[in-house]
PQR file with spaces between the fields and no chain letter, atoms N, CA, C, O and H, PARSE charges and radii, in Angstrom:
ATOM       1  N    MET     1      91.989  111.924  100.804 -0.4000 1.5000
ATOM       2  CA   MET     1      91.633  110.569  101.152 -0.0000 2.0000
ATOM       3  C    MET     1      92.607  110.083  102.219  0.5500 1.7000
ATOM       4  O    MET     1      93.815  110.231  102.038 -0.5500 1.4000
ATOM       5  N    PRO     2      92.136  109.511  103.318 -0.5600 1.5000
ATOM       6  CA   PRO     2      93.051  108.955  104.315  0.2800 2.0000
ATOM       7  C    PRO     2      93.897  107.836  103.705  0.5500 1.7000
ATOM       8  O    PRO     2      93.402  107.016  102.932 -0.5500 1.4000
ATOM       9  N    ALA     3      95.173  107.820  104.067 -0.4000 1.5000
ATOM      10  CA   ALA     3      96.094  106.784  103.569 -0.0000 2.0000
ATOM      11  C    ALA     3      97.021  106.366  104.694  0.5500 1.7000
ATOM      12  O    ALA     3      98.191  106.748  104.706 -0.5500 1.4000
ATOM      13  H    ALA     3      95.575  108.486  104.696  0.4000 1.0000
ATOM      14  N    PRO     4      96.513  105.586  105.644 -0.5600 1.5000
ATOM      15  CA   PRO     4      97.285  105.218  106.819  0.2800 2.0000
ATOM      16  C    PRO     4      98.553  104.435  106.488  0.5500 1.7000
ATOM      17  O    PRO     4      98.614  103.682  105.516 -0.5500 1.4000
ATOM      18  N    GLY     5      99.547  104.640  107.320 -0.4000 1.5000
ATOM      19  CA   GLY     5     100.759  103.842  107.166 -0.0000 2.0000
ATOM      20  C    GLY     5     102.025  104.553  107.550  0.5500 1.7000
ATOM      21  O    GLY     5     102.602  104.245  108.593 -0.5500 1.4000
ATOM      22  H    GLY     5      99.498  105.251  108.110  0.4000 1.0000
ATOM      23  N    HIS     6     102.480  105.488  106.755 -0.4000 1.5000
ATOM      24  CA   HIS     6     103.786  106.107  106.998 -0.0000 2.0000
ATOM      25  C    HIS     6     103.742  107.030  108.214  0.5500 1.7000
ATOM      26  O    HIS     6     104.588  106.938  109.103 -0.5500 1.4000
ATOM      27  H    HIS     6     102.010  105.738  105.908  0.4000 1.0000
ATOM      28  N    THR     7     102.764  107.907  108.246 -0.4000 1.5000
ATOM      29  CA   THR     7     102.630  108.868  109.336 -0.0000 2.0000
ATOM      30  C    THR     7     101.190  108.856  109.822  0.5500 1.7000
ATOM      31  O    THR     7     100.264  108.813  109.012 -0.5500 1.4000
ATOM      32  H    THR     7     102.076  107.982  107.523  0.4000 1.0000
ATOM      33  N    ARG     8     100.996  108.892  111.107 -0.4000 1.5000
ATOM      34  CA   ARG     8      99.644  108.905  111.661 -0.0000 2.0000
ATOM      35  C    ARG     8      98.854  110.067  111.049  0.5500 1.7000
ATOM      36  O    ARG     8      99.326  111.204  111.023 -0.5500 1.4000
ATOM      37  H    ARG     8     101.749  108.926  111.765  0.4000 1.0000
ATOM      38  N    GLY     9      97.669  109.774  110.566 -0.4000 1.5000
ATOM      39  CA   GLY     9      96.823  110.798  109.966 -0.0000 2.0000
ATOM      40  C    GLY     9      97.171  111.144  108.520  0.5500 1.7000
ATOM      41  O    GLY     9      96.651  112.118  107.977 -0.5500 1.4000
ATOM      42  H    GLY     9      97.286  108.850  110.587  0.4000 1.0000
ATOM      43  N    SER    10      98.044  110.357  107.893 -0.4000 1.5000
ATOM      44  CA   SER    10      98.439  110.636  106.506 -0.0000 2.0000
ATOM      45  C    SER    10      97.239  110.684  105.578  0.5500 1.7000
ATOM      46  O    SER    10      96.276  109.931  105.728 -0.5500 1.4000
ATOM      47  H    SER    10      98.467  109.566  108.334  0.4000 1.0000
ATOM      48  N    GLN    11      97.323  111.588  104.615 -0.4000 1.5000
ATOM      49  CA   GLN    11      96.305  111.705  103.582 -0.0000 2.0000
ATOM      50  C    GLN    11      96.987  111.875  102.239  0.5500 1.7000
ATOM      51  O    GLN    11      98.139  112.305  102.167 -0.5500 1.4000
ATOM      52  H    GLN    11      98.105  112.200  104.492  0.4000 1.0000
ATOM      53  N    VAL    12      96.277  111.538  101.180 -0.4000 1.5000
ATOM      54  CA   VAL    12      96.751  111.778   99.826 -0.0000 2.0000
ATOM      55  C    VAL    12      95.689  112.611   99.118  0.5500 1.7000
ATOM      56  O    VAL    12      94.535  112.664   99.542 -0.5500 1.4000
ATOM      57  H    VAL    12      95.342  111.188  101.238  0.4000 1.0000
ATOM      58  N    VAL    13      96.101  113.260   98.034 -0.4000 1.5000
ATOM      59  CA   VAL    13      95.175  114.041   97.219 -0.0000 2.0000
ATOM      60  C    VAL    13      94.977  113.285   95.912  0.5500 1.7000
ATOM      61  O    VAL    13      95.946  112.915   95.248 -0.5500 1.4000
ATOM      62  H    VAL    13      97.039  113.217   97.690  0.4000 1.0000
ATOM      63  N    VAL    14      93.725  113.059   95.546 -0.4000 1.5000
ATOM      64  CA   VAL    14      93.389  112.347   94.317 -0.0000 2.0000
ATOM      65  C    VAL    14      92.795  113.360   93.343  0.5500 1.7000
ATOM      66  O    VAL    14      91.839  114.066   93.664 -0.5500 1.4000
ATOM      67  H    VAL    14      92.938  113.360   96.085  0.4000 1.0000
ATOM      68  N    VAL    15      93.386  113.417   92.133 -0.4000 1.5000
ATOM      69  CA   VAL    15      92.960  114.390   91.134 -0.0000 2.0000
ATOM      70  C    VAL    15      92.526  113.659   89.873  0.5500 1.7000
ATOM      71  O    VAL    15      93.268  112.836   89.338 -0.5500 1.4000
ATOM      72  H    VAL    15      94.162  112.844   91.872  0.4000 1.0000
ATOM      73  N    GLN    16      91.320  113.961   89.399 -0.4000 1.5000
ATOM      74  CA   GLN    16      90.844  113.401   88.137 -0.0000 2.0000
ATOM      75  C    GLN    16      91.407  114.249   87.008  0.5500 1.7000
ATOM      76  O    GLN    16      91.170  115.456   86.965 -0.5500 1.4000
ATOM      77  H    GLN    16      90.716  114.629   89.834  0.4000 1.0000
ATOM      78  N    THR    17      92.154  113.631   86.085 -0.4000 1.5000
ATOM      79  CA   THR    17      92.695  114.327   84.921 -0.0000 2.0000
ATOM      80  C    THR    17      92.095  113.702   83.668  0.5500 1.7000
ATOM      81  O    THR    17      91.373  112.708   83.747 -0.5500 1.4000
ATOM      82  H    THR    17      92.347  112.650   86.120  0.4000 1.0000
ATOM      83  N    ALA    18      92.393  114.282   82.527 -0.4000 1.5000
ATOM      84  CA   ALA    18      91.902  113.725   81.263 -0.0000 2.0000
ATOM      85  C    ALA    18      92.435  112.316   81.029  0.5500 1.7000
ATOM      86  O    ALA    18      91.783  111.510   80.365 -0.5500 1.4000
ATOM      87  H    ALA    18      92.980  115.089   82.463  0.4000 1.0000
ATOM      88  N    GLU    19      93.622  112.011   81.573 -0.4000 1.5000
ATOM      89  CA   GLU    19      94.230  110.685   81.398 -0.0000 2.0000
ATOM      90  C    GLU    19      93.750  109.673   82.431  0.5500 1.7000
ATOM      91  O    GLU    19      93.902  108.469   82.224 -0.5500 1.4000
ATOM      92  H    GLU    19      94.151  112.666   82.112  0.4000 1.0000
ATOM      93  N    GLY    20      93.176  110.132   83.533 -0.4000 1.5000
ATOM      94  CA   GLY    20      92.744  109.251   84.614 -0.0000 2.0000
ATOM      95  C    GLY    20      93.111  109.847   85.957  0.5500 1.7000
ATOM      96  O    GLY    20      93.446  111.028   86.045 -0.5500 1.4000
ATOM      97  H    GLY    20      93.051  111.110   83.701  0.4000 1.0000
ATOM      98  N    LEU    21      93.050  109.040   87.003 -0.4000 1.5000
ATOM      99  CA   LEU    21      93.350  109.529   88.356 -0.0000 2.0000
ATOM     100  C    LEU    21      94.851  109.666   88.574  0.5500 1.7000
ATOM     101  O    LEU    21      95.626  108.762   88.264 -0.5500 1.4000
ATOM     102  H    LEU    21      92.777  108.080   86.932  0.4000 1.0000
ATOM     103  N    GLU    22      95.242  110.816   89.113 -0.4000 1.5000
ATOM     104  CA   GLU    22      96.615  111.024   89.575 -0.0000 2.0000
ATOM     105  C    GLU    22      96.547  111.223   91.074  0.5500 1.7000
ATOM     106  O    GLU    22      95.611  111.836   91.587 -0.5500 1.4000
ATOM     107  H    GLU    22      94.612  111.550   89.365  0.4000 1.0000
ATOM     108  N    VAL    23      97.550  110.701   91.782 -0.4000 1.5000
ATOM     109  CA   VAL    23      97.565  110.768   93.238 -0.0000 2.0000
ATOM     110  C    VAL    23      98.815  111.518   93.687  0.5500 1.7000
ATOM     111  O    VAL    23      99.932  111.166   93.307 -0.5500 1.4000
ATOM     112  H    VAL    23      98.310  110.203   91.366  0.4000 1.0000
ATOM     113  N    VAL    24      98.618  112.550   94.496 -0.4000 1.5000
ATOM     114  CA   VAL    24      99.724  113.239   95.148 -0.0000 2.0000
ATOM     115  C    VAL    24      99.872  112.542   96.494  0.5500 1.7000
ATOM     116  O    VAL    24      99.104  112.781   97.425 -0.5500 1.4000
ATOM     117  H    VAL    24      97.711  112.836   94.806  0.4000 1.0000
ATOM     118  N    ALA    25     100.881  111.672   96.574 -0.4000 1.5000
ATOM     119  CA   ALA    25     100.978  110.742   97.697 -0.0000 2.0000
ATOM     120  C    ALA    25     101.906  111.206   98.811  0.5500 1.7000
ATOM     121  O    ALA    25     101.890  110.622   99.894 -0.5500 1.4000
ATOM     122  H    ALA    25     101.505  111.479   95.817  0.4000 1.0000
ATOM     123  N    GLY    26     102.713  112.234   98.581 -0.4000 1.5000
ATOM     124  CA   GLY    26     103.636  112.664   99.628 -0.0000 2.0000
ATOM     125  C    GLY    26     104.518  111.515  100.076  0.5500 1.7000
ATOM     126  O    GLY    26     105.199  110.898   99.257 -0.5500 1.4000
ATOM     127  H    GLY    26     102.726  112.708   97.701  0.4000 1.0000
ATOM     128  N    ASP    27     104.511  111.222  101.365 -0.4000 1.5000
ATOM     129  CA   ASP    27     105.345  110.153  101.916 -0.0000 2.0000
ATOM     130  C    ASP    27     104.634  108.804  102.014  0.5500 1.7000
ATOM     131  O    ASP    27     105.183  107.864  102.588 -0.5500 1.4000
ATOM     132  H    ASP    27     103.958  111.723  102.030  0.4000 1.0000
ATOM     133  N    THR    28     103.428  108.691  101.465 -0.4000 1.5000
ATOM     134  CA   THR    28     102.764  107.384  101.478 -0.0000 2.0000
ATOM     135  C    THR    28     103.604  106.381  100.707  0.5500 1.7000
ATOM     136  O    THR    28     103.686  105.211  101.081 -0.5500 1.4000
ATOM     137  H    THR    28     102.982  109.454  100.999  0.4000 1.0000
ATOM     138  N    PHE    29     104.233  106.845   99.621 -0.4000 1.5000
ATOM     139  CA   PHE    29     105.253  106.090   98.896 -0.0000 2.0000
ATOM     140  C    PHE    29     106.510  106.948   98.925  0.5500 1.7000
ATOM     141  O    PHE    29     106.433  108.149   98.666 -0.5500 1.4000
ATOM     142  H    PHE    29     104.166  107.795   99.317  0.4000 1.0000
ATOM     143  N    VAL    30     107.659  106.369   99.232 -0.4000 1.5000
ATOM     144  CA   VAL    30     108.902  107.130   99.276 -0.0000 2.0000
ATOM     145  C    VAL    30     109.674  106.995   97.967  0.5500 1.7000
ATOM     146  O    VAL    30     110.323  107.943   97.524 -0.5500 1.4000
ATOM     147  H    VAL    30     107.722  105.393   99.442  0.4000 1.0000
ATOM     148  N    TRP    31     109.605  105.815   97.349 -0.4000 1.5000
ATOM     149  CA   TRP    31     110.301  105.593   96.078 -0.0000 2.0000
ATOM     150  C    TRP    31     109.483  104.644   95.229  0.5500 1.7000
ATOM     151  O    TRP    31     108.622  103.927   95.739 -0.5500 1.4000
ATOM     152  H    TRP    31     109.078  105.045   97.708  0.4000 1.0000
ATOM     153  N    HIS    32     109.750  104.640   93.931 -0.4000 1.5000
ATOM     154  CA   HIS    32     108.951  103.880   92.968 -0.0000 2.0000
ATOM     155  C    HIS    32     108.880  102.386   93.271  0.5500 1.7000
ATOM     156  O    HIS    32     107.857  101.757   92.999 -0.5500 1.4000
ATOM     157  H    HIS    32     110.449  105.223   93.516  0.4000 1.0000
ATOM     158  N    GLY    33     109.930  101.810   93.820 -0.4000 1.5000
ATOM     159  CA   GLY    33     109.942  100.380   94.118 -0.0000 2.0000
ATOM     160  C    GLY    33     108.850   99.951   95.080  0.5500 1.7000
ATOM     161  O    GLY    33     108.444   98.789   95.069 -0.5500 1.4000
ATOM     162  H    GLY    33     110.761  102.321   94.040  0.4000 1.0000
ATOM     163  N    GLN    34     108.373  100.854   95.902 -0.4000 1.5000
ATOM     164  CA   GLN    34     107.318  100.500   96.853 -0.0000 2.0000
ATOM     165  C    GLN    34     105.987  100.229   96.168  0.5500 1.7000
ATOM     166  O    GLN    34     105.122   99.571   96.745 -0.5500 1.4000
ATOM     167  H    GLN    34     108.703  101.798   95.910  0.4000 1.0000
ATOM     168  N    VAL    35     105.810  100.720   94.955 -0.4000 1.5000
ATOM     169  CA   VAL    35     104.566  100.478   94.234 -0.0000 2.0000
ATOM     170  C    VAL    35     104.435   98.993   93.902  0.5500 1.7000
ATOM     171  O    VAL    35     103.334   98.443   93.920 -0.5500 1.4000
ATOM     172  H    VAL    35     106.513  101.254   94.486  0.4000 1.0000
ATOM     173  N    ASP    36     105.556   98.349   93.601 -0.4000 1.5000
ATOM     174  CA   ASP    36     105.541   96.919   93.274 -0.0000 2.0000
ATOM     175  C    ASP    36     105.359   96.034   94.494  0.5500 1.7000
ATOM     176  O    ASP    36     104.865   94.913   94.377 -0.5500 1.4000
ATOM     177  H    ASP    36     106.451   98.796   93.586  0.4000 1.0000
ATOM     178  N    GLU    37     105.752   96.524   95.665 -0.4000 1.5000
ATOM     179  CA   GLU    37     105.645   95.740   96.896 -0.0000 2.0000
ATOM     180  C    GLU    37     105.078   96.599   98.020  0.5500 1.7000
ATOM     181  O    GLU    37     105.802   96.949   98.953 -0.5500 1.4000
ATOM     182  H    GLU    37     106.153   97.435   95.760  0.4000 1.0000
ATOM     183  N    PRO    38     103.773   96.948   97.944 -0.5600 1.5000
ATOM     184  CA   PRO    38     103.180   97.797   98.977  0.2800 2.0000
ATOM     185  C    PRO    38     103.163   97.097  100.333  0.5500 1.7000
ATOM     186  O    PRO    38     102.898   95.898  100.423 -0.5500 1.4000
ATOM     187  N    THR    39     103.450   97.864  101.388 -0.4000 1.5000
ATOM     188  CA   THR    39     103.492   97.276  102.728 -0.0000 2.0000
ATOM     189  C    THR    39     102.507   97.916  103.702  0.5500 1.7000
ATOM     190  O    THR    39     102.295   97.394  104.797 -0.5500 1.4000
ATOM     191  H    THR    39     103.665   98.838  101.315  0.4000 1.0000
ATOM     192  N    THR    40     101.901   99.043  103.315 -0.4000 1.5000
ATOM     193  CA   THR    40     100.985   99.712  104.242 -0.0000 2.0000
ATOM     194  C    THR    40      99.571   99.727  103.675  0.5500 1.7000
ATOM     195  O    THR    40      99.360   99.558  102.474 -0.5500 1.4000
ATOM     196  H    THR    40     102.073   99.466  102.426  0.4000 1.0000
ATOM     197  N    GLU    41      98.626   99.931  104.555 -0.4000 1.5000
ATOM     198  CA   GLU    41      97.223  100.026  104.135 -0.0000 2.0000
ATOM     199  C    GLU    41      97.044  101.195  103.166  0.5500 1.7000
ATOM     200  O    GLU    41      96.311  101.080  102.183 -0.5500 1.4000
ATOM     201  H    GLU    41      98.797  100.068  105.530  0.4000 1.0000
ATOM     202  N    GLY    42      97.702  102.307  103.436 -0.4000 1.5000
ATOM     203  CA   GLY    42      97.593  103.472  102.566 -0.0000 2.0000
ATOM     204  C    GLY    42      98.106  103.193  101.164  0.5500 1.7000
ATOM     205  O    GLY    42      97.491  103.612  100.184 -0.5500 1.4000
ATOM     206  H    GLY    42      98.297  102.401  104.234  0.4000 1.0000
ATOM     207  N    GLN    43      99.224  102.491  101.059 -0.4000 1.5000
ATOM     208  CA   GLN    43      99.765  102.144   99.747 -0.0000 2.0000
ATOM     209  C    GLN    43      98.789  101.252   98.986  0.5500 1.7000
ATOM     210  O    GLN    43      98.563  101.449   97.792 -0.5500 1.4000
ATOM     211  H    GLN    43      99.724  102.150  101.855  0.4000 1.0000
ATOM     212  N    ARG    44      98.221  100.286   99.668 -0.4000 1.5000
ATOM     213  CA   ARG    44      97.272   99.393   99.010 -0.0000 2.0000
ATOM     214  C    ARG    44      96.003  100.143   98.584  0.5500 1.7000
ATOM     215  O    ARG    44      95.444   99.854   97.526 -0.5500 1.4000
ATOM     216  H    ARG    44      98.405  100.126  100.638  0.4000 1.0000
ATOM     217  N    LEU    45      95.549  101.093   99.389 -0.4000 1.5000
ATOM     218  CA   LEU    45      94.377  101.891   99.027 -0.0000 2.0000
ATOM     219  C    LEU    45      94.648  102.717   97.772  0.5500 1.7000
ATOM     220  O    LEU    45      93.806  102.779   96.877 -0.5500 1.4000
ATOM     221  H    LEU    45      96.003  101.328  100.248  0.4000 1.0000
ATOM     222  N    VAL    46      95.813  103.347   97.704 -0.4000 1.5000
ATOM     223  CA   VAL    46      96.169  104.152   96.534 -0.0000 2.0000
ATOM     224  C    VAL    46      96.218  103.273   95.288  0.5500 1.7000
ATOM     225  O    VAL    46      95.668  103.645   94.252 -0.5500 1.4000
ATOM     226  H    VAL    46      96.498  103.296   98.432  0.4000 1.0000
ATOM     227  N    LEU    47      96.862  102.125   95.372 -0.4000 1.5000
ATOM     228  CA   LEU    47      96.967  101.236   94.213 -0.0000 2.0000
ATOM     229  C    LEU    47      95.605  100.718   93.774  0.5500 1.7000
ATOM     230  O    LEU    47      95.383  100.474   92.588 -0.5500 1.4000
ATOM     231  H    LEU    47      97.308  101.822   96.213  0.4000 1.0000
ATOM     232  N    GLY    48      94.694  100.551   94.726 -0.4000 1.5000
ATOM     233  CA   GLY    48      93.342  100.108   94.402 -0.0000 2.0000
ATOM     234  C    GLY    48      92.565  101.112   93.562  0.5500 1.7000
ATOM     235  O    GLY    48      91.553  100.761   92.956 -0.5500 1.4000
ATOM     236  H    GLY    48      94.875  100.749   95.689  0.4000 1.0000
ATOM     237  N    LEU    49      93.029  102.352   93.521 -0.4000 1.5000
ATOM     238  CA   LEU    49      92.397  103.382   92.692 -0.0000 2.0000
ATOM     239  C    LEU    49      92.784  103.250   91.225  0.5500 1.7000
ATOM     240  O    LEU    49      92.194  103.905   90.366 -0.5500 1.4000
ATOM     241  H    LEU    49      93.852  102.637   94.013  0.4000 1.0000
ATOM     242  N    ASP    50      93.769  102.409   90.934 -0.4000 1.5000
ATOM     243  CA   ASP    50      94.279  102.215   89.573 -0.0000 2.0000
ATOM     244  C    ASP    50      94.729  103.541   88.958  0.5500 1.7000
ATOM     245  O    ASP    50      94.269  103.911   87.878 -0.5500 1.4000
ATOM     246  H    ASP    50      94.248  101.877   91.632  0.4000 1.0000
ATOM     247  N    PRO    51      95.627  104.256   89.641 -0.5600 1.5000
ATOM     248  CA   PRO    51      96.033  105.578   89.160  0.2800 2.0000
ATOM     249  C    PRO    51      96.916  105.512   87.912  0.5500 1.7000
ATOM     250  O    PRO    51      97.604  104.520   87.667 -0.5500 1.4000
ATOM     251  N    VAL    52      96.877  106.594   87.130 -0.4000 1.5000
ATOM     252  CA   VAL    52      97.759  106.714   85.966 -0.0000 2.0000
ATOM     253  C    VAL    52      99.091  107.342   86.362  0.5500 1.7000
ATOM     254  O    VAL    52     100.054  107.294   85.597 -0.5500 1.4000
ATOM     255  H    VAL    52      96.319  107.400   87.328  0.4000 1.0000
ATOM     256  N    ALA    53      99.148  107.932   87.558 -0.4000 1.5000
ATOM     257  CA   ALA    53     100.393  108.522   88.063 -0.0000 2.0000
ATOM     258  C    ALA    53     100.312  108.649   89.582  0.5500 1.7000
ATOM     259  O    ALA    53      99.255  108.931   90.145 -0.5500 1.4000
ATOM     260  H    ALA    53      98.366  107.971   88.180  0.4000 1.0000
ATOM     261  N    ILE    54     101.461  108.431   90.230 -0.4000 1.5000
ATOM     262  CA   ILE    54     101.580  108.653   91.675 -0.0000 2.0000
ATOM     263  C    ILE    54     102.777  109.574   91.884  0.5500 1.7000
ATOM     264  O    ILE    54     103.907  109.233   91.537 -0.5500 1.4000
ATOM     265  H    ILE    54     102.320  108.201   89.772  0.4000 1.0000
ATOM     266  N    TRP    55     102.514  110.730   92.449 -0.4000 1.5000
ATOM     267  CA   TRP    55     103.565  111.707   92.750 -0.0000 2.0000
ATOM     268  C    TRP    55     104.044  111.477   94.178  0.5500 1.7000
ATOM     269  O    TRP    55     103.243  111.450   95.112 -0.5500 1.4000
ATOM     270  H    TRP    55     101.595  111.007   92.731  0.4000 1.0000
ATOM     271  N    MET    56     105.358  111.311   94.340 -0.4000 1.5000
ATOM     272  CA   MET    56     105.964  111.015   95.642 -0.0000 2.0000
ATOM     273  C    MET    56     106.899  112.145   96.045  0.5500 1.7000
ATOM     274  O    MET    56     107.504  112.795   95.192 -0.5500 1.4000
ATOM     275  H    MET    56     106.008  111.333   93.581  0.4000 1.0000
ATOM     276  N    SER    57     107.013  112.375   97.339 -0.4000 1.5000
ATOM     277  CA   SER    57     107.823  113.507   97.805 -0.0000 2.0000
ATOM     278  C    SER    57     109.319  113.314   97.595  0.5500 1.7000
ATOM     279  O    SER    57     110.059  114.297   97.581 -0.5500 1.4000
ATOM     280  H    SER    57     106.521  111.848   98.032  0.4000 1.0000
ATOM     281  N    HIS    58     109.787  112.083   97.430 -0.4000 1.5000
ATOM     282  CA   HIS    58     111.227  111.847   97.304 -0.0000 2.0000
ATOM     283  C    HIS    58     111.650  111.453   95.893  0.5500 1.7000
ATOM     284  O    HIS    58     112.773  110.991   95.694 -0.5500 1.4000
ATOM     285  H    HIS    58     109.185  111.284   97.441  0.4000 1.0000
ATOM     286  N    GLU    59     110.770  111.627   94.917 -0.4000 1.5000
ATOM     287  CA   GLU    59     111.086  111.305   93.521 -0.0000 2.0000
ATOM     288  C    GLU    59     110.836  112.537   92.659  0.5500 1.7000
ATOM     289  O    GLU    59     109.898  113.293   92.912 -0.5500 1.4000
ATOM     290  H    GLU    59     109.857  112.002   95.079  0.4000 1.0000
ATOM     291  N    ARG    60     111.664  112.740   91.651 -0.4000 1.5000
ATOM     292  CA   ARG    60     111.493  113.895   90.759 -0.0000 2.0000
ATOM     293  C    ARG    60     110.377  113.698   89.743  0.5500 1.7000
ATOM     294  O    ARG    60     109.739  114.662   89.322 -0.5500 1.4000
ATOM     295  H    ARG    60     112.427  112.126   91.445  0.4000 1.0000
ATOM     296  N    GLN    61     110.143  112.463   89.353 -0.4000 1.5000
ATOM     297  CA   GLN    61     109.117  112.152   88.362 -0.0000 2.0000
ATOM     298  C    GLN    61     108.080  111.227   88.996  0.5500 1.7000
ATOM     299  O    GLN    61     108.405  110.457   89.900 -0.5500 1.4000
ATOM     300  H    GLN    61     110.662  111.679   89.695  0.4000 1.0000
ATOM     301  N    PRO    62     106.842  111.298   88.527 -0.5600 1.5000
ATOM     302  CA   PRO    62     105.831  110.408   89.100  0.2800 2.0000
ATOM     303  C    PRO    62     106.035  108.972   88.629  0.5500 1.7000
ATOM     304  O    PRO    62     106.626  108.716   87.580 -0.5500 1.4000
ATOM     305  N    TRP    63     105.531  108.053   89.429 -0.4000 1.5000
ATOM     306  CA   TRP    63     105.455  106.661   88.984 -0.0000 2.0000
ATOM     307  C    TRP    63     104.288  106.577   88.017  0.5500 1.7000
ATOM     308  O    TRP    63     103.237  107.178   88.239 -0.5500 1.4000
ATOM     309  H    TRP    63     105.051  108.261   90.281  0.4000 1.0000
ATOM     310  N    ARG    64     104.485  105.827   86.945 -0.4000 1.5000
ATOM     311  CA   ARG    64     103.411  105.557   85.993 -0.0000 2.0000
ATOM     312  C    ARG    64     103.425  104.061   85.685  0.5500 1.7000
ATOM     313  O    ARG    64     104.496  103.455   85.641 -0.5500 1.4000
ATOM     314  H    ARG    64     105.340  105.339   86.766  0.4000 1.0000
ATOM     315  N    PRO    65     102.256  103.455   85.472 -0.5600 1.5000
ATOM     316  CA   PRO    65     102.230  102.015   85.172  0.2800 2.0000
ATOM     317  C    PRO    65     102.949  101.733   83.857  0.5500 1.7000
ATOM     318  O    PRO    65     102.982  102.572   82.956 -0.5500 1.4000
ATOM     319  N    ALA    66     103.519  100.547   83.766 -0.4000 1.5000
ATOM     320  CA   ALA    66     104.194  100.137   82.522 -0.0000 2.0000
ATOM     321  C    ALA    66     103.175  100.052   81.407  0.5500 1.7000
ATOM     322  O    ALA    66     102.036   99.636   81.622 -0.5500 1.4000
ATOM     323  H    ALA    66     103.493   99.866   84.498  0.4000 1.0000
ATOM     324  N    GLN    67     103.582  100.443   80.228 -0.4000 1.5000
ATOM     325  CA   GLN    67     102.701  100.380   79.061 -0.0000 2.0000
ATOM     326  C    GLN    67     102.689   98.954   78.501  0.5500 1.7000
ATOM     327  O    GLN    67     103.740   98.339   78.319 -0.5500 1.4000
ATOM     328  H    GLN    67     104.507  100.781   80.053  0.4000 1.0000
ATOM     329  N    ALA    68     101.510   98.451   78.238 -0.4000 1.5000
ATOM     330  CA   ALA    68     101.388   97.113   77.637 -0.0000 2.0000
ATOM     331  C    ALA    68     101.810   97.192   76.170  0.5500 1.7000
ATOM     332  O    ALA    68     101.510   98.165   75.479 -0.5500 1.4000
ATOM     333  H    ALA    68     100.657   98.951   78.386  0.4000 1.0000
ATOM     334  N    ASP    69     102.501   96.166   75.712 -0.4000 1.5000
ATOM     335  CA   ASP    69     102.930   96.143   74.306 -0.0000 2.0000
ATOM     336  C    ASP    69     101.854   95.617   73.401  0.5500 1.7000
ATOM     337  O    ASP    69     102.053   95.533   72.189 -0.5500 1.4000
ATOM     338  H    ASP    69     102.745   95.375   76.273  0.4000 1.0000
């Protein structure tokens, strides 16, 4: 899926899992804090998918949404 913003022609891979959509985002997101304050069209597109996980190239663990109590 095209995810414009960080690098011209950027794309992400969206994978349907048993838990929901996971996104391999590469450099579309660099660190988890960007999920809370998206600044690029690509970041907003990824978040609009309501993913259960976002894998980023500069983080060891994926971002996952906070669990509701």
